[in-house]
Each structure stands twice: as C-alpha cells, then as structure tokens.
mmCIF entry with sequence, helices, sheets and N, C-alpha, C, O atoms, coordinates in Angstrom:
data_MODEL
# 
_entry.id   MODEL 
# 
_entity.id                         1 
_entity.type                       polymer 
_entity.pdbx_number_of_molecules   1 
# 
_entity_poly.entity_id                      1 
_entity_poly.type                           'polypeptide(L)' 
_entity_poly.nstd_linkage                   no 
_entity_poly.nstd_monomer                   no 
_entity_poly.pdbx_seq_one_letter_code       MPQLNPAPWLAILTFSWLIFLTVIPPKILAHSFPNEPTPHSTKAPKTDPWMWPWH 
_entity_poly.pdbx_seq_one_letter_code_can   MPQLNPAPWLAILTFSWLIFLTVIPPKILAHSFPNEPTPHSTKAPKTDPWMWPWH 
_entity_poly.pdbx_strand_id                 A 
# 
loop_
_entity_poly_seq.entity_id 
_entity_poly_seq.num 
_entity_poly_seq.mon_id 
_entity_poly_seq.hetero 
1 1  MET n 
1 2  PRO n 
1 3  GLN n 
1 4  LEU n 
1 5  ASN n 
1 6  PRO n 
1 7  ALA n 
1 8  PRO n 
1 9  TRP n 
1 10 LEU n 
1 11 ALA n 
1 12 ILE n 
1 13 LEU n 
1 14 THR n 
1 15 PHE n 
1 16 SER n 
1 17 TRP n 
1 18 LEU n 
1 19 ILE n 
1 20 PHE n 
1 21 LEU n 
1 22 THR n 
1 23 VAL n 
1 24 ILE n 
1 25 PRO n 
1 26 PRO n 
1 27 LYS n 
1 28 ILE n 
1 29 LEU n 
1 30 ALA n 
1 31 HIS n 
1 32 SER n 
1 33 PHE n 
1 34 PRO n 
1 35 ASN n 
1 36 GLU n 
1 37 PRO n 
1 38 THR n 
1 39 PRO n 
1 40 HIS n 
1 41 SER n 
1 42 THR n 
1 43 LYS n 
1 44 ALA n 
1 45 PRO n 
1 46 LYS n 
1 47 THR n 
1 48 ASP n 
1 49 PRO n 
1 50 TRP n 
1 51 MET n 
1 52 TRP n 
1 53 PRO n 
1 54 TRP n 
1 55 HIS n 
# 
_struct_asym.id          A 
_struct_asym.entity_id   1 
# 
loop_
_struct_conf.conf_type_id 
_struct_conf.id 
_struct_conf.pdbx_PDB_helix_id 
_struct_conf.beg_label_comp_id 
_struct_conf.beg_label_asym_id 
_struct_conf.beg_label_seq_id 
_struct_conf.pdbx_beg_PDB_ins_code 
_struct_conf.end_label_comp_id 
_struct_conf.end_label_asym_id 
_struct_conf.end_label_seq_id 
_struct_conf.pdbx_end_PDB_ins_code 
_struct_conf.beg_auth_comp_id 
_struct_conf.beg_auth_asym_id 
_struct_conf.beg_auth_seq_id 
_struct_conf.end_auth_comp_id 
_struct_conf.end_auth_asym_id 
_struct_conf.end_auth_seq_id 
_struct_conf.pdbx_PDB_helix_class 
_struct_conf.details 
_struct_conf.pdbx_PDB_helix_length 
HELX_P HELX_P1 AA1 PRO A 2  ? LEU A 4  ? PRO A 2  LEU A 4  5 ? 3  
HELX_P HELX_P2 AA2 PRO A 6  ? THR A 22 ? PRO A 6  THR A 22 1 ? 17 
HELX_P HELX_P3 AA3 ILE A 24 ? LEU A 29 ? ILE A 24 LEU A 29 1 ? 6  
# 
_struct_conf_type.id          HELX_P 
_struct_conf_type.criteria    ? 
_struct_conf_type.reference   ? 
# 
loop_
_atom_site.group_PDB 
_atom_site.id 
_atom_site.type_symbol 
_atom_site.label_atom_id 
_atom_site.label_alt_id 
_atom_site.label_comp_id 
_atom_site.label_asym_id 
_atom_site.label_entity_id 
_atom_site.label_seq_id 
_atom_site.pdbx_PDB_ins_code 
_atom_site.Cartn_x 
_atom_site.Cartn_y 
_atom_site.Cartn_z 
_atom_site.occupancy 
_atom_site.B_iso_or_equiv 
_atom_site.pdbx_formal_charge 
_atom_site.auth_seq_id 
_atom_site.auth_comp_id 
_atom_site.auth_asym_id 
_atom_site.auth_atom_id 
_atom_site.pdbx_PDB_model_num 
ATOM 1   N N  . MET A 1 1  ? 115.929 193.516 49.659  1.00 0.00 ? 1  MET A N  1 
ATOM 2   C CA . MET A 1 1  ? 115.042 193.606 50.882  1.00 0.00 ? 1  MET A CA 1 
ATOM 3   C C  . MET A 1 1  ? 115.678 192.646 51.875  1.00 0.00 ? 1  MET A C  1 
ATOM 4   O O  . MET A 1 1  ? 115.698 191.442 51.623  1.00 0.00 ? 1  MET A O  1 
ATOM 5   N N  . PRO A 1 2  ? 116.224 193.161 53.047  1.00 0.00 ? 2  PRO A N  1 
ATOM 6   C CA . PRO A 1 2  ? 116.928 192.324 53.973  1.00 0.00 ? 2  PRO A CA 1 
ATOM 7   C C  . PRO A 1 2  ? 116.054 191.399 54.670  1.00 0.00 ? 2  PRO A C  1 
ATOM 8   O O  . PRO A 1 2  ? 116.558 190.389 55.161  1.00 0.00 ? 2  PRO A O  1 
ATOM 9   N N  . GLN A 1 3  ? 114.656 191.641 54.788  1.00 0.00 ? 3  GLN A N  1 
ATOM 10  C CA . GLN A 1 3  ? 113.863 190.692 55.600  1.00 0.00 ? 3  GLN A CA 1 
ATOM 11  C C  . GLN A 1 3  ? 113.676 189.344 54.851  1.00 0.00 ? 3  GLN A C  1 
ATOM 12  O O  . GLN A 1 3  ? 113.340 188.329 55.462  1.00 0.00 ? 3  GLN A O  1 
ATOM 13  N N  . LEU A 1 4  ? 113.896 189.359 53.552  1.00 0.00 ? 4  LEU A N  1 
ATOM 14  C CA . LEU A 1 4  ? 113.747 188.163 52.766  1.00 0.00 ? 4  LEU A CA 1 
ATOM 15  C C  . LEU A 1 4  ? 115.037 187.230 52.786  1.00 0.00 ? 4  LEU A C  1 
ATOM 16  O O  . LEU A 1 4  ? 115.003 186.117 52.259  1.00 0.00 ? 4  LEU A O  1 
ATOM 17  N N  . ASN A 1 5  ? 116.031 187.662 53.334  1.00 0.00 ? 5  ASN A N  1 
ATOM 18  C CA . ASN A 1 5  ? 117.258 186.869 53.433  1.00 0.00 ? 5  ASN A CA 1 
ATOM 19  C C  . ASN A 1 5  ? 117.104 185.957 54.684  1.00 0.00 ? 5  ASN A C  1 
ATOM 20  O O  . ASN A 1 5  ? 117.092 186.464 55.806  1.00 0.00 ? 5  ASN A O  1 
ATOM 21  N N  . PRO A 1 6  ? 116.991 184.678 54.508  1.00 0.00 ? 6  PRO A N  1 
ATOM 22  C CA . PRO A 1 6  ? 116.813 183.775 55.617  1.00 0.00 ? 6  PRO A CA 1 
ATOM 23  C C  . PRO A 1 6  ? 118.007 183.529 56.455  1.00 0.00 ? 6  PRO A C  1 
ATOM 24  O O  . PRO A 1 6  ? 117.846 183.058 57.580  1.00 0.00 ? 6  PRO A O  1 
ATOM 25  N N  . ALA A 1 7  ? 119.209 183.810 56.004  1.00 0.00 ? 7  ALA A N  1 
ATOM 26  C CA . ALA A 1 7  ? 120.431 183.470 56.736  1.00 0.00 ? 7  ALA A CA 1 
ATOM 27  C C  . ALA A 1 7  ? 120.504 183.992 58.126  1.00 0.00 ? 7  ALA A C  1 
ATOM 28  O O  . ALA A 1 7  ? 120.916 183.224 58.995  1.00 0.00 ? 7  ALA A O  1 
ATOM 29  N N  . PRO A 1 8  ? 120.149 185.222 58.448  1.00 0.00 ? 8  PRO A N  1 
ATOM 30  C CA . PRO A 1 8  ? 120.467 185.623 59.897  1.00 0.00 ? 8  PRO A CA 1 
ATOM 31  C C  . PRO A 1 8  ? 119.293 185.069 60.819  1.00 0.00 ? 8  PRO A C  1 
ATOM 32  O O  . PRO A 1 8  ? 119.579 184.493 61.868  1.00 0.00 ? 8  PRO A O  1 
ATOM 33  N N  . TRP A 1 9  ? 118.117 185.225 60.467  1.00 0.00 ? 9  TRP A N  1 
ATOM 34  C CA . TRP A 1 9  ? 117.143 184.856 61.401  1.00 0.00 ? 9  TRP A CA 1 
ATOM 35  C C  . TRP A 1 9  ? 116.828 183.327 61.488  1.00 0.00 ? 9  TRP A C  1 
ATOM 36  O O  . TRP A 1 9  ? 116.400 182.847 62.538  1.00 0.00 ? 9  TRP A O  1 
ATOM 37  N N  . LEU A 1 10 ? 117.043 182.572 60.381  1.00 0.00 ? 10 LEU A N  1 
ATOM 38  C CA . LEU A 1 10 ? 116.929 181.135 60.434  1.00 0.00 ? 10 LEU A CA 1 
ATOM 39  C C  . LEU A 1 10 ? 117.900 180.452 61.421  1.00 0.00 ? 10 LEU A C  1 
ATOM 40  O O  . LEU A 1 10 ? 117.556 179.493 62.113  1.00 0.00 ? 10 LEU A O  1 
ATOM 41  N N  . ALA A 1 11 ? 119.104 180.987 61.447  1.00 0.00 ? 11 ALA A N  1 
ATOM 42  C CA . ALA A 1 11 ? 120.068 180.400 62.333  1.00 0.00 ? 11 ALA A CA 1 
ATOM 43  C C  . ALA A 1 11 ? 119.766 180.794 63.780  1.00 0.00 ? 11 ALA A C  1 
ATOM 44  O O  . ALA A 1 11 ? 119.983 179.982 64.679  1.00 0.00 ? 11 ALA A O  1 
ATOM 45  N N  . ILE A 1 12 ? 119.281 181.990 64.034  1.00 0.00 ? 12 ILE A N  1 
ATOM 46  C CA . ILE A 1 12 ? 118.847 182.364 65.423  1.00 0.00 ? 12 ILE A CA 1 
ATOM 47  C C  . ILE A 1 12 ? 117.672 181.490 65.815  1.00 0.00 ? 12 ILE A C  1 
ATOM 48  O O  . ILE A 1 12 ? 117.637 180.955 66.923  1.00 0.00 ? 12 ILE A O  1 
ATOM 49  N N  . LEU A 1 13 ? 116.729 181.342 64.936  1.00 0.00 ? 13 LEU A N  1 
ATOM 50  C CA . LEU A 1 13 ? 115.523 180.570 65.317  1.00 0.00 ? 13 LEU A CA 1 
ATOM 51  C C  . LEU A 1 13 ? 115.903 179.099 65.502  1.00 0.00 ? 13 LEU A C  1 
ATOM 52  O O  . LEU A 1 13 ? 115.329 178.475 66.395  1.00 0.00 ? 13 LEU A O  1 
ATOM 53  N N  . THR A 1 14 ? 116.748 178.534 64.799  1.00 0.00 ? 14 THR A N  1 
ATOM 54  C CA . THR A 1 14 ? 117.178 177.140 64.997  1.00 0.00 ? 14 THR A CA 1 
ATOM 55  C C  . THR A 1 14 ? 117.952 176.965 66.296  1.00 0.00 ? 14 THR A C  1 
ATOM 56  O O  . THR A 1 14 ? 117.657 176.044 67.058  1.00 0.00 ? 14 THR A O  1 
ATOM 57  N N  . PHE A 1 15 ? 118.869 177.765 66.553  1.00 0.00 ? 15 PHE A N  1 
ATOM 58  C CA . PHE A 1 15 ? 119.691 177.677 67.809  1.00 0.00 ? 15 PHE A CA 1 
ATOM 59  C C  . PHE A 1 15 ? 118.764 178.009 69.058  1.00 0.00 ? 15 PHE A C  1 
ATOM 60  O O  . PHE A 1 15 ? 118.961 177.370 70.092  1.00 0.00 ? 15 PHE A O  1 
ATOM 61  N N  . SER A 1 16 ? 117.856 178.888 69.024  1.00 0.00 ? 16 SER A N  1 
ATOM 62  C CA . SER A 1 16 ? 117.028 179.176 70.127  1.00 0.00 ? 16 SER A CA 1 
ATOM 63  C C  . SER A 1 16 ? 116.125 178.017 70.426  1.00 0.00 ? 16 SER A C  1 
ATOM 64  O O  . SER A 1 16 ? 115.888 177.700 71.592  1.00 0.00 ? 16 SER A O  1 
ATOM 65  N N  . TRP A 1 17 ? 115.601 177.360 69.373  1.00 0.00 ? 17 TRP A N  1 
ATOM 66  C CA . TRP A 1 17 ? 114.715 176.216 69.556  1.00 0.00 ? 17 TRP A CA 1 
ATOM 67  C C  . TRP A 1 17 ? 115.546 174.996 70.105  1.00 0.00 ? 17 TRP A C  1 
ATOM 68  O O  . TRP A 1 17 ? 115.063 174.207 70.917  1.00 0.00 ? 17 TRP A O  1 
ATOM 69  N N  . LEU A 1 18 ? 116.832 174.889 69.608  1.00 0.00 ? 18 LEU A N  1 
ATOM 70  C CA . LEU A 1 18 ? 117.711 173.884 70.135  1.00 0.00 ? 18 LEU A CA 1 
ATOM 71  C C  . LEU A 1 18 ? 118.006 173.974 71.580  1.00 0.00 ? 18 LEU A C  1 
ATOM 72  O O  . LEU A 1 18 ? 118.145 172.978 72.290  1.00 0.00 ? 18 LEU A O  1 
ATOM 73  N N  . ILE A 1 19 ? 118.103 175.233 72.011  1.00 0.00 ? 19 ILE A N  1 
ATOM 74  C CA . ILE A 1 19 ? 118.366 175.551 73.444  1.00 0.00 ? 19 ILE A CA 1 
ATOM 75  C C  . ILE A 1 19 ? 117.108 175.286 74.233  1.00 0.00 ? 19 ILE A C  1 
ATOM 76  O O  . ILE A 1 19 ? 117.183 174.732 75.330  1.00 0.00 ? 19 ILE A O  1 
ATOM 77  N N  . PHE A 1 20 ? 115.911 175.673 73.698  1.00 0.00 ? 20 PHE A N  1 
ATOM 78  C CA . PHE A 1 20 ? 114.678 175.458 74.375  1.00 0.00 ? 20 PHE A CA 1 
ATOM 79  C C  . PHE A 1 20 ? 114.352 173.914 74.540  1.00 0.00 ? 20 PHE A C  1 
ATOM 80  O O  . PHE A 1 20 ? 113.844 173.473 75.571  1.00 0.00 ? 20 PHE A O  1 
ATOM 81  N N  . LEU A 1 21 ? 114.652 173.200 73.550  1.00 0.00 ? 21 LEU A N  1 
ATOM 82  C CA . LEU A 1 21 ? 114.353 171.764 73.597  1.00 0.00 ? 21 LEU A CA 1 
ATOM 83  C C  . LEU A 1 21 ? 115.404 170.940 74.340  1.00 0.00 ? 21 LEU A C  1 
ATOM 84  O O  . LEU A 1 21 ? 115.138 169.790 74.691  1.00 0.00 ? 21 LEU A O  1 
ATOM 85  N N  . THR A 1 22 ? 116.522 171.465 74.574  1.00 0.00 ? 22 THR A N  1 
ATOM 86  C CA . THR A 1 22 ? 117.574 170.583 75.273  1.00 0.00 ? 22 THR A CA 1 
ATOM 87  C C  . THR A 1 22 ? 117.887 171.062 76.666  1.00 0.00 ? 22 THR A C  1 
ATOM 88  O O  . THR A 1 22 ? 118.287 170.263 77.513  1.00 0.00 ? 22 THR A O  1 
ATOM 89  N N  . VAL A 1 23 ? 117.720 172.330 76.930  1.00 0.00 ? 23 VAL A N  1 
ATOM 90  C CA . VAL A 1 23 ? 118.058 172.866 78.336  1.00 0.00 ? 23 VAL A CA 1 
ATOM 91  C C  . VAL A 1 23 ? 116.846 172.933 79.217  1.00 0.00 ? 23 VAL A C  1 
ATOM 92  O O  . VAL A 1 23 ? 116.939 172.529 80.376  1.00 0.00 ? 23 VAL A O  1 
ATOM 93  N N  . ILE A 1 24 ? 115.729 173.406 78.761  1.00 0.00 ? 24 ILE A N  1 
ATOM 94  C CA . ILE A 1 24 ? 114.561 173.747 79.580  1.00 0.00 ? 24 ILE A CA 1 
ATOM 95  C C  . ILE A 1 24 ? 113.817 172.488 80.047  1.00 0.00 ? 24 ILE A C  1 
ATOM 96  O O  . ILE A 1 24 ? 113.553 172.351 81.241  1.00 0.00 ? 24 ILE A O  1 
ATOM 97  N N  . PRO A 1 25 ? 113.470 171.557 79.125  1.00 0.00 ? 25 PRO A N  1 
ATOM 98  C CA . PRO A 1 25 ? 112.673 170.376 79.681  1.00 0.00 ? 25 PRO A CA 1 
ATOM 99  C C  . PRO A 1 25 ? 113.323 169.601 80.716  1.00 0.00 ? 25 PRO A C  1 
ATOM 100 O O  . PRO A 1 25 ? 112.592 169.157 81.602  1.00 0.00 ? 25 PRO A O  1 
ATOM 101 N N  . PRO A 1 26 ? 114.571 169.355 80.765  1.00 0.00 ? 26 PRO A N  1 
ATOM 102 C CA . PRO A 1 26 ? 115.133 168.554 81.912  1.00 0.00 ? 26 PRO A CA 1 
ATOM 103 C C  . PRO A 1 26 ? 115.027 169.373 83.163  1.00 0.00 ? 26 PRO A C  1 
ATOM 104 O O  . PRO A 1 26 ? 114.848 168.784 84.229  1.00 0.00 ? 26 PRO A O  1 
ATOM 105 N N  . LYS A 1 27 ? 115.122 170.699 83.129  1.00 0.00 ? 27 LYS A N  1 
ATOM 106 C CA . LYS A 1 27 ? 114.946 171.583 84.344  1.00 0.00 ? 27 LYS A CA 1 
ATOM 107 C C  . LYS A 1 27 ? 113.556 171.492 84.872  1.00 0.00 ? 27 LYS A C  1 
ATOM 108 O O  . LYS A 1 27 ? 113.313 171.479 86.079  1.00 0.00 ? 27 LYS A O  1 
ATOM 109 N N  . ILE A 1 28 ? 112.637 171.429 83.924  1.00 0.00 ? 28 ILE A N  1 
ATOM 110 C CA . ILE A 1 28 ? 111.149 171.402 84.370  1.00 0.00 ? 28 ILE A CA 1 
ATOM 111 C C  . ILE A 1 28 ? 110.894 169.961 84.902  1.00 0.00 ? 28 ILE A C  1 
ATOM 112 O O  . ILE A 1 28 ? 110.258 169.815 85.946  1.00 0.00 ? 28 ILE A O  1 
ATOM 113 N N  . LEU A 1 29 ? 111.352 168.943 84.240  1.00 0.00 ? 29 LEU A N  1 
ATOM 114 C CA . LEU A 1 29 ? 111.011 167.539 84.627  1.00 0.00 ? 29 LEU A CA 1 
ATOM 115 C C  . LEU A 1 29 ? 111.756 167.206 85.933  1.00 0.00 ? 29 LEU A C  1 
ATOM 116 O O  . LEU A 1 29 ? 111.332 166.303 86.653  1.00 0.00 ? 29 LEU A O  1 
ATOM 117 N N  . ALA A 1 30 ? 112.877 167.924 86.263  1.00 0.00 ? 30 ALA A N  1 
ATOM 118 C CA . ALA A 1 30 ? 113.625 167.601 87.592  1.00 0.00 ? 30 ALA A CA 1 
ATOM 119 C C  . ALA A 1 30 ? 112.904 168.263 88.690  1.00 0.00 ? 30 ALA A C  1 
ATOM 120 O O  . ALA A 1 30 ? 113.284 168.035 89.838  1.00 0.00 ? 30 ALA A O  1 
ATOM 121 N N  . HIS A 1 31 ? 111.915 169.050 88.485  1.00 0.00 ? 31 HIS A N  1 
ATOM 122 C CA . HIS A 1 31 ? 111.240 169.824 89.594  1.00 0.00 ? 31 HIS A CA 1 
ATOM 123 C C  . HIS A 1 31 ? 110.543 168.823 90.536  1.00 0.00 ? 31 HIS A C  1 
ATOM 124 O O  . HIS A 1 31 ? 109.839 167.930 90.065  1.00 0.00 ? 31 HIS A O  1 
ATOM 125 N N  . SER A 1 32 ? 110.725 168.958 91.817  1.00 0.00 ? 32 SER A N  1 
ATOM 126 C CA . SER A 1 32 ? 109.928 168.084 92.756  1.00 0.00 ? 32 SER A CA 1 
ATOM 127 C C  . SER A 1 32 ? 109.152 169.048 93.641  1.00 0.00 ? 32 SER A C  1 
ATOM 128 O O  . SER A 1 32 ? 109.574 170.156 93.971  1.00 0.00 ? 32 SER A O  1 
ATOM 129 N N  . PHE A 1 33 ? 107.974 168.528 93.997  1.00 0.00 ? 33 PHE A N  1 
ATOM 130 C CA . PHE A 1 33 ? 107.147 169.204 94.817  1.00 0.00 ? 33 PHE A CA 1 
ATOM 131 C C  . PHE A 1 33 ? 107.509 169.012 96.302  1.00 0.00 ? 33 PHE A C  1 
ATOM 132 O O  . PHE A 1 33 ? 107.767 167.883 96.718  1.00 0.00 ? 33 PHE A O  1 
ATOM 133 N N  . PRO A 1 34 ? 107.534 170.055 97.086  1.00 0.00 ? 34 PRO A N  1 
ATOM 134 C CA . PRO A 1 34 ? 107.920 169.824 98.478  1.00 0.00 ? 34 PRO A CA 1 
ATOM 135 C C  . PRO A 1 34 ? 106.920 169.078 99.342  1.00 0.00 ? 34 PRO A C  1 
ATOM 136 O O  . PRO A 1 34 ? 107.301 168.367 100.272 1.00 0.00 ? 34 PRO A O  1 
ATOM 137 N N  . ASN A 1 35 ? 105.720 169.231 99.051  1.00 0.00 ? 35 ASN A N  1 
ATOM 138 C CA . ASN A 1 35 ? 104.622 168.532 99.741  1.00 0.00 ? 35 ASN A CA 1 
ATOM 139 C C  . ASN A 1 35 ? 103.899 167.440 98.930  1.00 0.00 ? 35 ASN A C  1 
ATOM 140 O O  . ASN A 1 35 ? 102.980 167.728 98.163  1.00 0.00 ? 35 ASN A O  1 
ATOM 141 N N  . GLU A 1 36 ? 104.321 166.216 99.112  1.00 0.00 ? 36 GLU A N  1 
ATOM 142 C CA . GLU A 1 36 ? 103.745 165.121 98.433  1.00 0.00 ? 36 GLU A CA 1 
ATOM 143 C C  . GLU A 1 36 ? 102.250 164.860 98.776  1.00 0.00 ? 36 GLU A C  1 
ATOM 144 O O  . GLU A 1 36 ? 102.025 164.815 99.985  1.00 0.00 ? 36 GLU A O  1 
ATOM 145 N N  . PRO A 1 37 ? 101.311 164.700 98.050  1.00 0.00 ? 37 PRO A N  1 
ATOM 146 C CA . PRO A 1 37 ? 100.000 164.496 98.372  1.00 0.00 ? 37 PRO A CA 1 
ATOM 147 C C  . PRO A 1 37 ? 99.819  163.182 99.134  1.00 0.00 ? 37 PRO A C  1 
ATOM 148 O O  . PRO A 1 37 ? 100.398 162.172 98.734  1.00 0.00 ? 37 PRO A O  1 
ATOM 149 N N  . THR A 1 38 ? 99.065  163.160 100.179 1.00 0.00 ? 38 THR A N  1 
ATOM 150 C CA . THR A 1 38 ? 98.751  161.951 100.923 1.00 0.00 ? 38 THR A CA 1 
ATOM 151 C C  . THR A 1 38 ? 97.420  161.398 100.646 1.00 0.00 ? 38 THR A C  1 
ATOM 152 O O  . THR A 1 38 ? 96.468  162.177 100.662 1.00 0.00 ? 38 THR A O  1 
ATOM 153 N N  . PRO A 1 39 ? 97.231  160.163 100.395 1.00 0.00 ? 39 PRO A N  1 
ATOM 154 C CA . PRO A 1 39 ? 95.935  159.695 100.094 1.00 0.00 ? 39 PRO A CA 1 
ATOM 155 C C  . PRO A 1 39 ? 94.991  159.676 101.265 1.00 0.00 ? 39 PRO A C  1 
ATOM 156 O O  . PRO A 1 39 ? 95.401  159.299 102.363 1.00 0.00 ? 39 PRO A O  1 
ATOM 157 N N  . HIS A 1 40 ? 93.775  160.054 101.090 1.00 0.00 ? 40 HIS A N  1 
ATOM 158 C CA . HIS A 1 40 ? 92.739  160.070 102.109 1.00 0.00 ? 40 HIS A CA 1 
ATOM 159 C C  . HIS A 1 40 ? 92.087  158.717 102.167 1.00 0.00 ? 40 HIS A C  1 
ATOM 160 O O  . HIS A 1 40 ? 92.174  157.901 101.250 1.00 0.00 ? 40 HIS A O  1 
ATOM 161 N N  . SER A 1 41 ? 91.434  158.519 103.281 1.00 0.00 ? 41 SER A N  1 
ATOM 162 C CA . SER A 1 41 ? 90.731  157.231 103.498 1.00 0.00 ? 41 SER A CA 1 
ATOM 163 C C  . SER A 1 41 ? 89.501  157.139 102.512 1.00 0.00 ? 41 SER A C  1 
ATOM 164 O O  . SER A 1 41 ? 88.900  158.157 102.170 1.00 0.00 ? 41 SER A O  1 
ATOM 165 N N  . THR A 1 42 ? 89.178  155.980 102.103 1.00 0.00 ? 42 THR A N  1 
ATOM 166 C CA . THR A 1 42 ? 88.094  155.751 101.115 1.00 0.00 ? 42 THR A CA 1 
ATOM 167 C C  . THR A 1 42 ? 86.770  155.718 101.901 1.00 0.00 ? 42 THR A C  1 
ATOM 168 O O  . THR A 1 42 ? 85.683  155.765 101.327 1.00 0.00 ? 42 THR A O  1 
ATOM 169 N N  . LYS A 1 43 ? 86.907  155.635 103.262 1.00 0.00 ? 43 LYS A N  1 
ATOM 170 C CA . LYS A 1 43 ? 85.601  155.621 103.992 1.00 0.00 ? 43 LYS A CA 1 
ATOM 171 C C  . LYS A 1 43 ? 84.912  156.962 103.916 1.00 0.00 ? 43 LYS A C  1 
ATOM 172 O O  . LYS A 1 43 ? 85.544  158.014 104.013 1.00 0.00 ? 43 LYS A O  1 
ATOM 173 N N  . ALA A 1 44 ? 83.641  156.907 103.746 1.00 0.00 ? 44 ALA A N  1 
ATOM 174 C CA . ALA A 1 44 ? 82.864  158.207 103.647 1.00 0.00 ? 44 ALA A CA 1 
ATOM 175 C C  . ALA A 1 44 ? 82.699  158.793 105.105 1.00 0.00 ? 44 ALA A C  1 
ATOM 176 O O  . ALA A 1 44 ? 82.435  158.015 106.022 1.00 0.00 ? 44 ALA A O  1 
ATOM 177 N N  . PRO A 1 45 ? 82.832  159.995 105.315 1.00 0.00 ? 45 PRO A N  1 
ATOM 178 C CA . PRO A 1 45 ? 82.608  160.562 106.637 1.00 0.00 ? 45 PRO A CA 1 
ATOM 179 C C  . PRO A 1 45 ? 81.144  160.530 107.083 1.00 0.00 ? 45 PRO A C  1 
ATOM 180 O O  . PRO A 1 45 ? 80.231  160.681 106.271 1.00 0.00 ? 45 PRO A O  1 
ATOM 181 N N  . LYS A 1 46 ? 80.938  160.331 108.391 1.00 0.00 ? 46 LYS A N  1 
ATOM 182 C CA . LYS A 1 46 ? 79.647  160.268 108.944 1.00 0.00 ? 46 LYS A CA 1 
ATOM 183 C C  . LYS A 1 46 ? 79.050  161.669 109.011 1.00 0.00 ? 46 LYS A C  1 
ATOM 184 O O  . LYS A 1 46 ? 79.586  162.590 109.628 1.00 0.00 ? 46 LYS A O  1 
ATOM 185 N N  . THR A 1 47 ? 77.921  161.768 108.346 1.00 0.00 ? 47 THR A N  1 
ATOM 186 C CA . THR A 1 47 ? 77.242  163.236 108.411 1.00 0.00 ? 47 THR A CA 1 
ATOM 187 C C  . THR A 1 47 ? 76.003  163.031 109.145 1.00 0.00 ? 47 THR A C  1 
ATOM 188 O O  . THR A 1 47 ? 75.282  162.046 108.984 1.00 0.00 ? 47 THR A O  1 
ATOM 189 N N  . ASP A 1 48 ? 75.769  163.995 109.964 1.00 0.00 ? 48 ASP A N  1 
ATOM 190 C CA . ASP A 1 48 ? 74.504  164.091 110.780 1.00 0.00 ? 48 ASP A CA 1 
ATOM 191 C C  . ASP A 1 48 ? 73.605  165.067 110.027 1.00 0.00 ? 48 ASP A C  1 
ATOM 192 O O  . ASP A 1 48 ? 74.052  166.053 109.441 1.00 0.00 ? 48 ASP A O  1 
ATOM 193 N N  . PRO A 1 49 ? 72.214  164.715 110.079 1.00 0.00 ? 49 PRO A N  1 
ATOM 194 C CA . PRO A 1 49 ? 71.320  165.645 109.402 1.00 0.00 ? 49 PRO A CA 1 
ATOM 195 C C  . PRO A 1 49 ? 71.242  166.952 110.240 1.00 0.00 ? 49 PRO A C  1 
ATOM 196 O O  . PRO A 1 49 ? 71.370  166.960 111.465 1.00 0.00 ? 49 PRO A O  1 
ATOM 197 N N  . TRP A 1 50 ? 71.028  168.026 109.502 1.00 0.00 ? 50 TRP A N  1 
ATOM 198 C CA . TRP A 1 50 ? 70.918  169.300 110.180 1.00 0.00 ? 50 TRP A CA 1 
ATOM 199 C C  . TRP A 1 50 ? 69.467  169.697 110.294 1.00 0.00 ? 50 TRP A C  1 
ATOM 200 O O  . TRP A 1 50 ? 68.829  170.078 109.312 1.00 0.00 ? 50 TRP A O  1 
ATOM 201 N N  . MET A 1 51 ? 68.962  169.604 111.487 1.00 0.00 ? 51 MET A N  1 
ATOM 202 C CA . MET A 1 51 ? 67.557  169.965 111.736 1.00 0.00 ? 51 MET A CA 1 
ATOM 203 C C  . MET A 1 51 ? 67.368  171.414 111.857 1.00 0.00 ? 51 MET A C  1 
ATOM 204 O O  . MET A 1 51 ? 67.842  172.017 112.820 1.00 0.00 ? 51 MET A O  1 
ATOM 205 N N  . TRP A 1 52 ? 66.674  172.035 110.893 1.00 0.00 ? 52 TRP A N  1 
ATOM 206 C CA . TRP A 1 52 ? 66.341  173.426 110.935 1.00 0.00 ? 52 TRP A CA 1 
ATOM 207 C C  . TRP A 1 52 ? 65.068  173.646 111.790 1.00 0.00 ? 52 TRP A C  1 
ATOM 208 O O  . TRP A 1 52 ? 64.071  172.936 111.656 1.00 0.00 ? 52 TRP A O  1 
ATOM 209 N N  . PRO A 1 53 ? 65.154  174.658 112.668 1.00 0.00 ? 53 PRO A N  1 
ATOM 210 C CA . PRO A 1 53 ? 63.905  174.969 113.550 1.00 0.00 ? 53 PRO A CA 1 
ATOM 211 C C  . PRO A 1 53 ? 62.912  175.743 112.785 1.00 0.00 ? 53 PRO A C  1 
ATOM 212 O O  . PRO A 1 53 ? 62.931  176.970 112.877 1.00 0.00 ? 53 PRO A O  1 
ATOM 213 N N  . TRP A 1 54 ? 62.048  175.151 112.042 1.00 0.00 ? 54 TRP A N  1 
ATOM 214 C CA . TRP A 1 54 ? 61.036  175.858 111.250 1.00 0.00 ? 54 TRP A CA 1 
ATOM 215 C C  . TRP A 1 54 ? 59.925  176.222 112.189 1.00 0.00 ? 54 TRP A C  1 
ATOM 216 O O  . TRP A 1 54 ? 59.387  175.346 112.867 1.00 0.00 ? 54 TRP A O  1 
ATOM 217 N N  . HIS A 1 55 ? 59.567  177.454 112.254 1.00 0.00 ? 55 HIS A N  1 
ATOM 218 C CA . HIS A 1 55 ? 58.500  177.991 113.117 1.00 0.00 ? 55 HIS A CA 1 
ATOM 219 C C  . HIS A 1 55 ? 57.322  178.461 112.343 1.00 0.00 ? 55 HIS A C  1 
ATOM 220 O O  . HIS A 1 55 ? 56.349  178.937 112.927 1.00 0.00 ? 55 HIS A O  1 
# 
C-alpha cells in the first residue's frame, strides 16, 4: 500500500514547513503600516447636556 510509505510525503512535509518557518515570518514581521496611530489627548471632551423638549 503506497500511502503507508513515509518516504515521499514526509520529505515534502518537512521541506514545506521549513520554507514556511524560514521565508514567510520575516516577510510578515517586516510589514510596516503606512499610517502610524497618533495618541489622542487624555483630556475628556466637554459634553453639553441635550435638553429634549418634552411636551
């Protein structure tokens, strides 16, 4: 039964994981965001009460 022979698929699995673990993570970690987030002020905004005209 050929599916029980680990020689062909074990090498493919090992090399594919080797590629995934050596090539892809540096590409993902080198990604930079074009818009860096700016910190907002810690002061709370002034809110006015909203008076509803109850009739």
